[in-house]
TIMI-2910 file (N, C-alpha, C, CB; in pm, 1 decimal, decimal comma, always signed):
<rs>
+----------+----------+----------+----------+----------+----------+----------+----------+----------+----------+----------+----------+------+
!      n_x !      n_y !      n_z !     ca_x !     ca_y !     ca_z !      c_x !      c_y !      c_z !     cb_x !     cb_y !     cb_z ! resn !
+----------+----------+----------+----------+----------+----------+----------+----------+----------+----------+----------+----------+------+
!   -296,3 !  +7877,7 !  +3322,1 !   -360,3 !  +8001,9 !  +3362,9 !   -303,2 !  +8041,9 !  +3499,1 !   -516,7 !  +7986,5 !  +3368,6 !  Met !
!   -277,2 !  +8170,1 !  +3513,8 !   -216,9 !  +8223,9 !  +3635,5 !   -309,7 !  +8329,9 !  +3695,8 !    -76,2 !  +8284,3 !  +3605,6 !  Gln !
!   -332,0 !  +8323,6 !  +3825,5 !   -408,1 !  +8427,7 !  +3894,1 !   -319,2 !  +8549,8 !  +3913,2 !   -462,2 !  +8377,0 !  +4030,8 !  Asn !
!   -375,6 !  +8668,5 !  +3888,2 !   -300,5 !  +8793,2 !  +3901,0 !   -386,3 !  +8899,7 !  +3968,7 !   -252,7 !  +8842,5 !  +3762,6 !  Val !
!   -319,7 !  +9001,7 !  +4017,9 !   -385,3 !  +9122,8 !  +4066,8 !   -376,5 !  +9225,7 !  +3954,2 !   -318,5 !  +9176,5 !  +4200,9 !  Ile !
!   -488,3 !  +9289,3 !  +3923,1 !   -495,0 !  +9389,0 !  +3815,9 !   -521,9 !  +9525,3 !  +3879,1 !   -606,2 !  +9352,7 !  +3710,4 !  Val !
!   -431,5 !  +9619,9 !  +3852,8 !   -449,5 !  +9757,7 !  +3899,2 !   -465,9 !  +9844,5 !  +3775,6 !   -328,1 !  +9806,5 !  +3988,3 !  Lys !
!   -578,2 !  +9915,6 !  +3768,7 !   -608,1 !  +9996,7 !  +3651,2 !   -635,8 ! +10140,2 !  +3692,2 !   -727,8 !  +9939,1 !  +3574,2 !  Leu !
!   -578,4 ! +10233,5 !  +3616,8 !   -609,0 ! +10375,4 !  +3633,9 !   -638,8 ! +10431,4 !  +3495,6 !   -490,4 ! +10453,3 !  +3703,7 !  Glu !
!   -751,6 ! +10495,2 !  +3481,2 !   -792,2 ! +10555,6 !  +3354,7 !   -814,4 ! +10704,5 !  +3375,5 !   -920,3 ! +10488,1 !  +3299,0 !  Thr !
!   -753,7 ! +10783,7 !  +3289,0 !   -775,9 ! +10928,4 !  +3291,0 !   -840,3 ! +10966,4 !  +3158,5 !   -641,4 ! +11008,0 !  +3314,4 !  Lys !
!   -948,5 ! +11044,8 !  +3167,6 !  -1014,8 ! +11088,3 !  +3045,4 !  -1040,6 ! +11238,3 !  +3050,2 !  -1146,7 ! +11011,7 !  +3025,0 !  Met !
!  -1027,7 ! +11299,4 !  +2933,1 !  -1056,7 ! +11441,7 !  +2918,2 !  -1159,4 ! +11454,5 !  +2806,7 !   -926,3 ! +11525,6 !  +2887,1 !  Ile !
!  -1278,9 ! +11506,0 !  +2843,1 !  -1386,3 ! +11526,9 !  +2747,2 !  -1443,8 ! +11665,6 !  +2769,5 !  -1496,4 ! +11417,8 !  +2760,4 !  Gln !
!  -1455,1 ! +11742,2 !  +2662,5 !  -1513,4 ! +11876,6 !  +2669,7 !  -1449,3 ! +11961,0 !  +2780,0 !  -1663,8 ! +11867,1 !  +2693,1 !  Asp !
!  -1318,8 ! +11950,4 !  +2795,4 !  -1247,6 ! +12031,0 !  +2893,6 !  -1258,2 ! +11980,8 !  +3036,7 !  -1297,4 ! +12169,4 !  +2888,0 !  Gly !
!  -1333,4 ! +11874,2 !  +3059,4 !  -1348,9 ! +11815,5 !  +3192,4 !  -1259,4 ! +11692,3 !  +3203,3 !  -1497,7 ! +11778,4 !  +3220,3 !  Gln !
!  -1194,9 ! +11677,2 !  +3318,5 !  -1105,0 ! +11564,5 !  +3340,2 !  -1155,4 ! +11477,2 !  +3454,6 !   -962,6 ! +11614,0 !  +3369,5 !  Ser !
!  -1151,4 ! +11346,5 !  +3435,0 !  -1188,1 ! +11249,9 !  +3538,6 !  -1083,8 ! +11139,9 !  +3541,4 !  -1330,2 ! +11190,8 !  +3513,7 !  Asp !
!  -1060,0 ! +11086,2 !  +3660,3 !   -968,7 ! +10973,2 !  +3676,8 !  -1040,2 ! +10865,7 !  +3755,6 !   -836,7 ! +11016,0 !  +3748,0 !  Thr !
!  -1030,7 ! +10743,1 !  +3707,3 !  -1091,2 ! +10628,6 !  +3773,3 !   -981,6 ! +10526,7 !  +3800,4 !  -1205,9 ! +10567,0 !  +3687,2 !  Phe !
!   -987,2 ! +10462,5 !  +3916,3 !   -889,7 ! +10358,2 !  +3944,7 !   -955,0 ! +10248,9 !  +4027,9 !   -766,6 ! +10416,2 !  +4017,7 !  Ser !
!   -906,2 ! +10127,5 !  +4010,0 !   -955,2 ! +10016,0 !  +4088,8 !   -853,7 !  +9903,2 !  +4085,5 !  -1091,8 !  +9968,0 !  +4037,2 !  Phe !
!   -873,3 !  +9808,5 !  +4174,7 !   -789,7 !  +9689,0 !  +4183,9 !   -883,5 !  +9568,5 !  +4180,2 !   -700,7 !  +9689,6 !  +4315,1 !  Val !
!   -852,0 !  +9472,1 !  +4093,3 !   -936,9 !  +9353,7 !  +4077,8 !   -850,6 !  +9228,3 !  +4070,5 !  -1025,4 !  +9365,8 !  +3951,4 !  Glu !
!   -910,0 !  +9114,5 !  +4099,1 !   -845,8 !  +8985,5 !  +4076,0 !   -871,0 !  +8945,9 !  +3932,1 !   -898,5 !  +8876,5 !  +4174,4 !  Asn !
!   -770,6 !  +8884,8 !  +3869,2 !   -786,3 !  +8843,0 !  +3731,1 !   -707,2 !  +8718,5 !  +3701,4 !   -744,9 !  +8953,0 !  +3638,0 !  Gly !
!   -709,6 !  +8679,9 !  +3573,8 !   -631,5 !  +8565,4 !  +3528,1 !   -551,6 !  +8604,6 !  +3404,8 !   -723,1 !  +8444,2 !  +3497,5 !  Thr !
!   -436,4 !  +8541,4 !  +3390,1 !   -347,9 !  +8564,5 !  +3276,3 !   -317,1 !  +8429,1 !  +3213,7 !   -216,1 !  +8638,9 !  +3319,4 !  Leu !
!   -331,4 !  +8419,5 !  +3081,0 !   -304,5 !  +8294,5 !  +3011,2 !   -245,2 !  +8324,9 !  +2874,3 !   -433,4 !  +8209,7 !  +2997,6 !  Ala !
!   -165,4 !  +8231,5 !  +2824,5 !   -114,6 !  +8243,7 !  +2688,3 !   -218,0 !  +8184,9 !  +2594,5 !    +23,4 !  +8172,6 !  +2671,7 !  Lys !
!   -251,3 !  +8261,6 !  +2491,0 !   -346,0 !  +8215,5 !  +2391,1 !   -282,5 !  +8220,6 !  +2254,0 !   -473,8 !  +8299,1 !  +2394,3 !  Gly !
!   -356,1 !  +8180,1 !  +2150,6 !   -300,8 !  +8179,3 !  +2014,7 !   -270,6 !  +8319,6 !  +1960,8 !   -397,0 !  +8109,6 !  +1921,3 !  Pro !
!   -339,1 !  +8421,1 !  +2014,9 !   -318,9 !  +8557,9 !  +1967,3 !   -221,6 !  +8638,0 !  +2053,6 !   -451,1 !  +8629,4 !  +1961,7 !  Lys !
!   -181,7 !  +8584,3 !  +2169,0 !    -93,8 !  +8655,7 !  +2260,6 !   -134,8 !  +8628,5 !  +2404,0 !    -95,8 !  +8806,4 !  +2231,9 !  Gly !
!    -86,7 !  +8711,2 !  +2496,4 !   -127,5 !  +8697,3 !  +2636,1 !   -270,9 !  +8744,2 !  +2652,1 !    -33,6 !  +8777,0 !  +2729,6 !  Leu !
!   -350,4 !  +8670,7 !  +2729,6 !   -488,7 !  +8708,0 !  +2751,8 !   -509,3 !  +8736,5 !  +2900,7 !   -584,8 !  +8596,6 !  +2702,3 !  Met !
!   -550,8 !  +8858,3 !  +2931,6 !   -577,3 !  +8901,3 !  +3067,6 !   -727,5 !  +8920,1 !  +3082,6 !   -500,1 !  +9032,3 !  +3101,9 !  Leu !
!   -785,1 !  +8858,2 !  +3184,5 !   -929,5 !  +8869,9 !  +3209,7 !   -952,6 !  +8912,1 !  +3354,2 !  -1002,6 !  +8735,5 !  +3179,8 !  Arg !
!  -1054,9 !  +8996,8 !  +3373,4 !  -1097,0 !  +9035,5 !  +3507,9 !  -1238,9 !  +9089,5 !  +3500,7 !  -1000,2 !  +9141,3 !  +3569,5 !  Tyr !
!  -1299,1 !  +9108,9 !  +3617,1 !  -1433,6 !  +9166,3 !  +3626,6 !  -1419,9 !  +9307,6 !  +3683,2 !  -1528,4 !  +9077,4 !  +3716,7 !  Gln !
!  -1454,1 !  +9407,2 !  +3604,7 !  -1449,3 !  +9545,6 !  +3651,3 !  -1563,6 !  +9568,6 !  +3749,7 !  -1458,0 !  +9645,7 !  +3531,7 !  Glu !
!  -1531,5 !  +9621,0 !  +3865,6 !  -1628,8 !  +9643,3 !  +3972,7 !  -1701,9 !  +9513,8 !  +4010,2 !  -1730,2 !  +9750,3 !  +3930,3 !  Ser !
!  -1637,5 !  +9400,3 !  +3983,4 !  -1697,3 !  +9272,2 !  +4015,1 !  -1815,3 !  +9234,4 !  +3928,4 !  -1739,3 !  +9271,9 !  +4155,0 !  Gly !
!  -1846,3 !  +9314,7 !  +3823,5 !  -1966,8 !  +9291,9 !  +3743,5 !  -1943,3 !  +9290,5 !  +3593,3 !  -2067,3 !  +9396,2 !  +3775,3 !  Gln !
!  -1853,3 !  +9372,3 !  +3542,6 !  -1837,5 !  +9390,6 !  +3398,5 !  -1716,6 !  +9310,3 !  +3349,9 !  -1821,4 !  +9541,4 !  +3363,2 !  Ile !
!  -1738,3 !  +9209,5 !  +3265,4 !  -1624,5 !  +9130,3 !  +3217,1 !  -1536,4 !  +9211,5 !  +3122,8 !  -1674,0 !  +9003,7 !  +3146,1 !  Pro !
!  -1406,2 !  +9198,2 !  +3144,6 !  -1307,2 !  +9267,0 !  +3061,2 !  -1204,7 !  +9165,2 !  +3015,0 !  -1238,5 !  +9384,4 !  +3138,6 !  Val !
!  -1171,2 !  +9170,5 !  +2886,8 !  -1066,7 !  +9083,6 !  +2832,2 !   -969,9 !  +9169,7 !  +2753,0 !  -1127,1 !  +8970,1 !  +2742,7 !  Lys !
!   -841,9 !  +9153,4 !  +2782,0 !   -736,7 !  +9220,4 !  +2706,9 !   -649,8 !  +9114,4 !  +2641,1 !   -651,9 !  +9313,6 !  +2798,7 !  Leu !
!   -622,9 !  +9130,3 !  +2512,2 !   -527,5 !  +9045,9 !  +2442,3 !   -406,5 !  +9133,3 !  +2416,6 !   -586,9 !  +8985,7 !  +2308,4 !  Val !
!   -292,7 !  +9090,6 !  +2469,1 !   -169,6 !  +9169,5 !  +2464,3 !    -73,6 !  +9108,4 !  +2363,4 !   -103,5 !  +9177,8 !  +2604,1 !  Leu !
!    -41,1 !  +9187,0 !  +2262,9 !    +53,2 !  +9144,7 !  +2159,9 !   +167,3 !  +9246,0 !  +2159,1 !    -16,0 !  +9134,0 !  +2018,0 !  Lys !
!   +265,9 !  +9221,2 !  +2077,2 !   +376,8 !  +9315,5 !  +2066,6 !   +325,7 !  +9447,3 !  +2008,3 !   +491,3 !  +9256,8 !  +1978,9 !  Glu !
!   +331,6 !  +9553,4 !  +2087,1 !   +287,6 !  +9688,0 !  +2047,9 !   +143,5 !  +9693,1 !  +1999,3 !   +377,4 !  +9741,4 !  +1940,4 !  Gln !
!    +59,1 !  +9607,0 !  +2055,7 !    -82,6 !  +9606,2 !  +2019,5 !   -163,0 !  +9552,2 !  +2137,1 !   -107,6 !  +9520,9 !  +1891,2 !  Gln !
!   -279,2 !  +9613,7 !  +2160,8 !   -368,5 !  +9570,8 !  +2267,8 !   -510,2 !  +9565,6 !  +2212,4 !   -359,7 !  +9666,2 !  +2391,2 !  Val !
!   -579,8 !  +9454,9 !  +2237,5 !   -721,3 !  +9443,6 !  +2202,9 !   -799,2 !  +9439,8 !  +2333,1 !   -750,2 !  +9316,2 !  +2114,7 !  Glu !
!   -900,2 !  +9524,1 !  +2345,0 !   -980,3 !  +9534,9 !  +2466,5 !  -1125,8 !  +9504,2 !  +2434,7 !   -966,8 !  +9675,5 !  +2529,1 !  Leu !
!  -1184,2 !  +9410,2 !  +2508,6 !  -1327,2 !  +9382,2 !  +2499,8 !  -1383,9 !  +9401,3 !  +2639,2 !  -1356,0 !  +9236,9 !  +2444,7 !  Thr !
!  -1488,1 !  +9483,8 !  +2650,3 !  -1545,8 !  +9517,1 !  +2780,5 !  -1697,0 !  +9508,4 !  +2771,4 !  -1501,6 !  +9658,5 !  +2827,1 !  Arg !
!  -1758,3 !  +9437,1 !  +2866,6 !  -1903,7 !  +9426,7 !  +2868,7 !  -1952,8 !  +9301,1 !  +2800,3 !  -1965,4 !  +9547,1 !  +2803,4 !  Gly !
!  -2085,1 !  +9295,5 !  +2781,5 !  -2148,7 !  +9177,6 !  +2723,8 !  -2226,6 !  +9214,4 !  +2597,9 !  -2241,6 !  +9111,1 !  +2826,2 !  Leu !
!  -2198,6 !  +9143,2 !  +2489,4 !  -2276,1 !  +9161,3 !  +2366,9 !  -2412,6 !  +9096,2 !  +2389,1 !  -2202,2 !  +9099,2 !  +2241,5 !  Ala !
!  -2519,3 !  +9140,9 !  +2330,5 !  -2525,1 !  +9245,2 !  +2228,3 !  -2565,5 !  +9382,7 !  +2279,9 !  -2619,8 !  +9204,3 !  +2122,6 !  Pro !
!  -2597,2 !  +9398,1 !  +2410,1 !  -2656,5 !  +9523,3 !  +2456,5 !  -2557,9 !  +9631,1 !  +2501,0 !  -2746,8 !  +9494,1 !  +2567,9 !  Asp !
!  -2456,8 !  +9594,8 !  +2577,4 !  -2363,2 !  +9694,2 !  +2631,7 !  -2221,7 !  +9638,2 !  +2627,9 !  -2402,1 !  +9734,1 !  +2777,2 !  Asn !
!  -2146,6 !  +9678,1 !  +2526,6 !  -2009,1 !  +9631,0 !  +2518,3 !  -1927,7 !  +9724,0 !  +2428,2 !  -2004,3 !  +9485,9 !  +2465,4 !  Tyr !
!  -1797,8 !  +9711,6 !  +2442,1 !  -1707,7 !  +9781,2 !  +2351,3 !  -1594,3 !  +9686,7 !  +2315,7 !  -1653,3 !  +9913,3 !  +2414,6 !  Ser !
!  -1546,1 !  +9700,0 !  +2195,3 !  -1432,9 !  +9622,1 !  +2148,1 !  -1341,2 !  +9718,7 !  +2074,4 !  -1478,2 !  +9502,2 !  +2055,8 !  Lys !
!  -1222,0 !  +9739,2 !  +2130,7 !  -1128,7 !  +9836,0 !  +2075,1 !   -995,4 !  +9769,4 !  +2047,1 !  -1110,5 !  +9955,0 !  +2170,1 !  Met !
!   -932,0 !  +9814,8 !  +1941,6 !   -798,8 !  +9767,0 !  +1907,7 !   -705,2 !  +9887,5 !  +1909,9 !   -797,0 !  +9694,8 !  +1767,5 !  Gln !
!   -598,8 !  +9875,0 !  +1987,5 !   -499,5 !  +9982,0 !  +1999,5 !   -372,6 !  +9939,4 !  +1928,1 !   -470,2 ! +10015,8 !  +2148,6 !  Phe !
!   -336,8 ! +10013,8 !  +1822,8 !   -213,6 !  +9990,9 !  +1747,7 !   -144,7 ! +10126,1 !  +1738,7 !   -241,2 !  +9928,5 !  +1603,7 !  Val !
!    -23,4 ! +10134,3 !  +1791,6 !    +45,3 ! +10263,3 !  +1800,2 !    +51,0 ! +10333,5 !  +1664,5 !   +186,8 ! +10244,1 !  +1854,6 !  Glu !
!    +15,7 ! +10462,5 !  +1666,2 !    +16,0 ! +10550,9 !  +1549,1 !    -82,6 ! +10509,5 !  +1440,0 !   +153,8 ! +10556,1 !  +1490,8 !  Asn !
!   -187,3 ! +10435,6 !  +1478,3 !   -289,7 ! +10397,6 !  +1381,2 !   -428,3 ! +10433,6 !  +1432,7 !   -281,9 ! +10247,3 !  +1350,4 !  Glu !
!   -516,3 ! +10460,9 !  +1337,3 !   -656,9 ! +10485,3 !  +1368,8 !   -734,2 ! +10359,9 !  +1330,4 !   -712,4 ! +10612,5 !  +1293,6 !  Arg !
!   -806,3 ! +10302,5 !  +1427,4 !   -878,7 ! +10178,1 !  +1404,7 !  -1026,5 ! +10196,6 !  +1437,0 !   -819,0 ! +10064,3 !  +1489,4 !  Thr !
!  -1110,0 ! +10122,4 !  +1365,8 !  -1254,8 ! +10124,2 !  +1388,4 !  -1286,3 ! +10039,3 !  +1510,7 !  -1332,5 ! +10072,0 !  +1263,2 !  Arg !
!  -1378,5 ! +10084,8 !  +1594,8 !  -1413,6 ! +10012,6 !  +1716,3 !  -1561,9 !  +9980,9 !  +1718,1 !  -1375,1 ! +10093,2 !  +1840,2 !  Ser !
!  -1595,5 !  +9876,7 !  +1791,9 !  -1735,4 !  +9843,0 !  +1816,1 !  -1772,0 !  +9901,1 !  +1952,1 !  -1760,2 !  +9686,7 !  +1810,9 !  Glu !
!  -1878,3 !  +9978,9 !  +1955,9 !  -1922,9 ! +10038,6 !  +2081,8 !  -2074,9 ! +10035,9 !  +2081,8 !  -1868,1 ! +10185,4 !  +2099,8 !  Tyr !
!  -2131,8 !  +9960,2 !  +2175,8 !  -2276,6 !  +9945,9 !  +2183,4 !  -2321,4 !  +9982,0 !  +2324,6 !  -2321,3 !  +9801,0 !  +2145,5 !  Val !
!  -2417,9 ! +10072,6 !  +2334,8 !  -2475,0 ! +10112,2 !  +2464,5 !  -2626,2 ! +10107,8 !  +2451,9 !  -2426,0 ! +10255,7 !  +2508,7 !  Ala !
!  -2690,3 ! +10038,3 !  +2543,9 !  -2835,8 ! +10026,0 !  +2539,7 !  -2886,3 !  +9964,4 !  +2411,6 !  -2898,8 ! +10159,7 !  +2557,9 !  Gly !
!  -2805,3 !  +9874,4 !  +2351,8 !  -2843,5 !  +9808,7 !  +2227,9 !  -2822,2 !  +9892,7 !  +2103,1 !  -2985,0 !  +9769,1 !  +2235,6 !  Gly !
!  -2773,9 ! +10017,0 !  +2118,7 !  -2751,7 ! +10106,5 !  +2005,0 !  -2603,0 ! +10113,8 !  +1971,8 !  -2807,0 ! +10247,7 !  +2035,1 !  Gln !
!  -2567,9 ! +10080,4 !  +1847,2 !  -2428,3 ! +10084,0 !  +1805,9 !  -2388,6 ! +10225,8 !  +1765,7 !  -2403,7 !  +9986,2 !  +1689,6 !  Gln !
!  -2269,3 ! +10265,7 !  +1808,0 !  -2213,9 ! +10396,3 !  +1772,0 !  -2085,2 ! +10374,0 !  +1693,7 !  -2187,9 ! +10484,2 !  +1899,0 !  Met !
!  -2062,7 ! +10458,6 !  +1595,3 !  -1939,6 ! +10451,0 !  +1517,8 !  -1830,6 ! +10528,5 !  +1591,2 !  -1960,3 ! +10506,7 !  +1373,6 !  Asp !
!  -1730,9 ! +10455,7 !  +1638,6 !  -1622,3 ! +10515,0 !  +1715,0 !  -1490,1 ! +10467,6 !  +1655,0 !  -1632,4 ! +10477,4 !  +1866,4 !  Ile !
!  -1395,8 ! +10559,8 !  +1638,8 !  -1260,4 ! +10526,2 !  +1596,6 !  -1164,7 ! +10555,4 !  +1710,3 !  -1220,3 ! +10604,5 !  +1469,4 !  Asp !
!  -1058,3 ! +10477,0 !  +1716,6 !   -953,9 ! +10494,8 !  +1816,7 !   -826,1 ! +10533,9 !  +1744,1 !   -933,4 ! +10365,0 !  +1902,4 !  Val !
!   -766,5 ! +10645,8 !  +1783,3 !   -634,7 ! +10684,8 !  +1734,0 !   -537,1 ! +10664,0 !  +1849,7 !   -632,9 ! +10835,1 !  +1681,7 !  Leu !
!   -453,6 ! +10561,7 !  +1837,7 !   -359,9 ! +10528,2 !  +1944,5 !   -232,9 ! +10609,4 !  +1926,2 !   -328,2 ! +10376,2 !  +1945,9 !  Thr !
!   -202,2 ! +10690,7 !  +2027,0 !    -83,9 ! +10776,0 !  +2020,4 !    +39,9 ! +10706,1 !  +2075,1 !   -108,2 ! +10904,7 !  +2096,9 !  Lys !
!    +20,1 ! +10621,2 !  +2178,2 !   +136,4 ! +10557,0 !  +2239,9 !    +93,5 ! +10430,4 !  +2312,9 !   +207,4 ! +10653,8 !  +2337,2 !  Lys !
!   +176,1 ! +10326,8 !  +2301,1 !   +160,9 ! +10204,7 !  +2380,0 !   +298,3 ! +10172,3 !  +2437,3 !   +103,9 ! +10084,5 !  +2293,3 !  Ile !
!   +303,0 ! +10147,8 !  +2567,7 !   +430,2 ! +10104,1 !  +2626,6 !   +406,7 !  +9985,0 !  +2718,0 !   +497,5 ! +10219,6 !  +2705,0 !  Ser !
!   +494,3 !  +9887,7 !  +2706,4 !   +496,7 !  +9769,1 !  +2791,2 !   +625,1 !  +9776,6 !  +2873,0 !   +489,0 !  +9635,4 !  +2706,2 !  Phe !
!   +614,5 !  +9770,3 !  +3005,1 !   +731,2 !  +9778,4 !  +3091,7 !   +725,6 !  +9667,0 !  +3194,4 !   +739,4 !  +9916,0 !  +3160,8 !  Thr !
!   +833,6 !  +9591,0 !  +3204,0 !   +842,9 !  +9489,5 !  +3309,1 !   +890,4 !  +9559,9 !  +3435,7 !   +940,5 !  +9371,5 !  +3268,4 !  Glu !
!   +803,9 !  +9565,6 !  +3535,9 !   +837,4 !  +9633,6 !  +3661,6 !   +934,6 !  +9548,8 !  +3742,1 !   +709,8 !  +9662,7 !  +3744,5 !  Ile !
!   +903,1 !  +9420,3 !  +3751,0 !   +991,8 !  +9322,7 !  +3814,3 !   +960,4 !  +9187,8 !  +3752,5 !   +974,3 !  +9319,8 !  +3971,2 !  Asp !
!  +1017,2 !  +9080,7 !  +3806,4 !   +998,5 !  +8947,8 !  +3748,3 !   +852,5 !  +8903,5 !  +3747,3 !  +1081,0 !  +8846,9 !  +3823,9 !  Ala !
!   +768,8 !  +8964,4 !  +3832,9 !   +629,8 !  +8919,9 !  +3846,0 !   +525,2 !  +9023,5 !  +3806,9 !   +605,2 !  +8878,3 !  +3985,5 !  Asn !
!   +566,3 !  +9142,7 !  +3763,3 !   +469,6 !  +9249,8 !  +3734,8 !   +502,8 !  +9320,3 !  +3603,8 !   +466,8 !  +9351,8 !  +3849,9 !  Ser !
!   +397,9 !  +9350,5 !  +3528,8 !   +411,1 !  +9421,9 !  +3401,8 !   +317,1 !  +9541,7 !  +3402,2 !   +380,7 !  +9328,1 !  +3281,2 !  Thr !
!   +363,8 !  +9651,5 !  +3343,5 !   +282,2 !  +9772,6 !  +3330,5 !   +260,1 !  +9800,8 !  +3182,4 !   +350,1 !  +9894,9 !  +3400,9 !  Gln !
!   +136,2 !  +9834,9 !  +3150,0 !   +100,8 !  +9875,0 !  +3014,1 !    +37,7 ! +10013,7 !  +3022,3 !     +3,2 !  +9771,3 !  +2946,3 !  Ile !
!    +83,3 ! +10103,7 !  +2937,6 !    +22,7 ! +10236,6 !  +2928,2 !    -21,3 ! +10257,3 !  +2783,4 !   +123,2 ! +10349,7 !  +2974,4 !  Ile !
!   -147,6 ! +10296,2 !  +2766,3 !   -202,3 ! +10324,6 !  +2633,6 !   -259,7 ! +10466,0 !  +2635,9 !   -312,1 ! +10219,1 !  +2592,5 !  Val !
!   -211,4 ! +10549,7 !  +2545,0 !   -264,8 ! +10685,2 !  +2527,2 !   -338,4 ! +10687,7 !  +2393,5 !   -150,0 ! +10794,8 !  +2532,0 !  Glu !
!   -465,1 ! +10734,1 !  +2397,4 !   -543,8 ! +10731,3 !  +2274,3 !   -649,4 ! +10841,4 !  +2273,2 !   -610,4 ! +10594,9 !  +2257,3 !  Tyr !
!   -698,6 ! +10869,9 !  +2153,2 !   -809,6 ! +10962,3 !  +2132,0 !   -925,7 ! +10883,6 !  +2073,1 !   -768,4 ! +11081,2 !  +2038,4 !  Asp !
!  -1048,1 ! +10918,6 !  +2115,4 !  -1168,3 ! +10859,0 !  +2057,4 !  -1234,6 ! +10960,2 !  +1964,7 !  -1267,0 ! +10813,0 !  +2168,4 !  Leu !
!  -1277,8 ! +10912,5 !  +1848,6 !  -1345,0 ! +10996,6 !  +1750,3 !  -1479,0 ! +10936,0 !  +1711,8 !  -1257,2 ! +11015,4 !  +1625,9 !  Tyr !
!  -1575,6 ! +11023,7 !  +1689,9 !  -1700,9 ! +10987,4 !  +1627,2 !  -1702,8 ! +11064,5 !  +1496,1 !  -1827,0 ! +11020,1 !  +1719,3 !  Ser !
!  -1670,1 ! +10997,1 !  +1386,4 !  -1650,8 ! +11066,6 !  +1259,7 !  -1529,9 ! +11157,8 !  +1271,6 !  -1777,3 ! +11147,3 !  +1219,9 !  Gly !
!  -1549,1 ! +11285,4 !  +1242,8 !  -1440,3 ! +11382,0 !  +1254,4 !  -1435,0 ! +11447,0 !  +1392,4 !  -1454,7 ! +11488,9 !  +1148,2 !  Leu !
!  -1538,1 ! +11422,5 !  +1474,3 !  -1550,3 ! +11485,4 !  +1606,0 !  -1465,1 ! +11412,3 !  +1709,9 !  -1697,4 ! +11487,8 !  +1650,6 !  Tyr !
!  -1377,5 ! +11487,2 !  +1777,6 !  -1297,2 ! +11431,9 !  +1886,2 !  -1385,0 ! +11418,9 !  +2009,8 !  -1172,5 ! +11520,9 !  +1915,4 !  Leu !
!  -1408,3 ! +11296,2 !  +2053,3 !  -1490,3 ! +11270,1 !  +2171,3 !  -1410,2 ! +11299,9 !  +2297,3 !  -1540,6 ! +11123,8 !  +2172,2 !  Val !
!  -1282,6 ! +11255,4 !  +2300,2 !  -1200,5 ! +11279,5 !  +2418,5 !  -1063,2 ! +11217,5 !  +2406,5 !  -1269,2 ! +11226,1 !  +2541,2 !  Gly !
!   -978,0 ! +11254,5 !  +2503,1 !   -841,9 ! +11202,2 !  +2514,4 !   -837,1 ! +11110,9 !  +2635,7 !   -736,4 ! +11317,7 !  +2526,1 !  Asn !
!   -768,1 ! +10998,7 !  +2621,9 !   -768,2 ! +10897,5 !  +2727,0 !   -628,1 ! +10841,4 !  +2749,6 !   -865,0 ! +10784,6 !  +2691,9 !  Tyr !
!   -602,7 ! +10803,1 !  +2873,0 !   -481,2 ! +10729,8 !  +2908,8 !   -523,2 ! +10620,5 !  +3005,2 !   -371,2 ! +10824,2 !  +2972,3 !  Ile !
!   -485,7 ! +10497,2 !  +2975,7 !   -505,8 ! +10395,4 !  +3078,3 !   -373,1 ! +10329,6 !  +3111,4 !   -608,5 ! +10290,0 !  +3032,3 !  Phe !
!   -355,0 ! +10311,7 !  +3239,9 !   -234,5 ! +10246,0 !  +3292,6 !   -280,6 ! +10120,8 !  +3364,6 !   -152,1 ! +10341,0 !  +3389,3 !  Lys !
!   -225,7 ! +10009,7 !  +3324,7 !   -263,8 !  +9880,3 !  +3378,0 !   -138,9 !  +9810,3 !  +3431,2 !   -334,8 !  +9793,9 !  +3269,7 !  Leu !
!   -145,2 !  +9765,5 !  +3554,4 !    -35,9 !  +9687,3 !  +3613,2 !    -95,9 !  +9554,1 !  +3654,5 !    +31,9 !  +9761,8 !  +3736,4 !  Ile !
!    -32,4 !  +9445,5 !  +3611,9 !    -80,5 !  +9314,4 !  +3651,3 !    +37,4 !  +9227,7 !  +3693,9 !   -159,0 !  +9247,8 !  +3536,3 !  Phe !
!     +9,8 !  +9140,7 !  +3789,5 !   +112,7 !  +9050,2 !  +3839,0 !    +71,4 !  +8988,7 !  +3969,9 !   +244,9 !  +9122,5 !  +3854,9 !  Gly !
!   +168,4 !  +8926,3 !  +4034,2 !   +143,7 !  +8859,4 !  +4163,0 !   +114,8 !  +8958,3 !  +4273,9 !   +262,7 !  +8773,8 !  +4201,6 !  Asp !
+----------+----------+----------+----------+----------+----------+----------+----------+----------+----------+----------+----------+------+
</rs>
């Protein structure tokens, strides 16, 4: 297991409104049976786990069973996601438009995921997250 610095920027567009969130957290990176596993605490409170595979990202955020989300990003595919808020499950699909993995230098990697969230046929919003992790 390796300690890393995680820099995350998320841009979301919902109902014509745009917001951008960014933060820097300490995390850990380890090789697991499914791929690289990146873990950190968002805002020091919310556990986040990313499993990084070739052209695929699995994101788990929060704590089951009351407030969590589990999303799978596969380029050019629409996948079913688990999204629970206040103990209430919502049916959410993720349509991943683009995933890119870029080695910035020998110690840093950047991942960019562009996706749309759907509730049934309704487009909830457009999202981009950029994640840089390394020493």
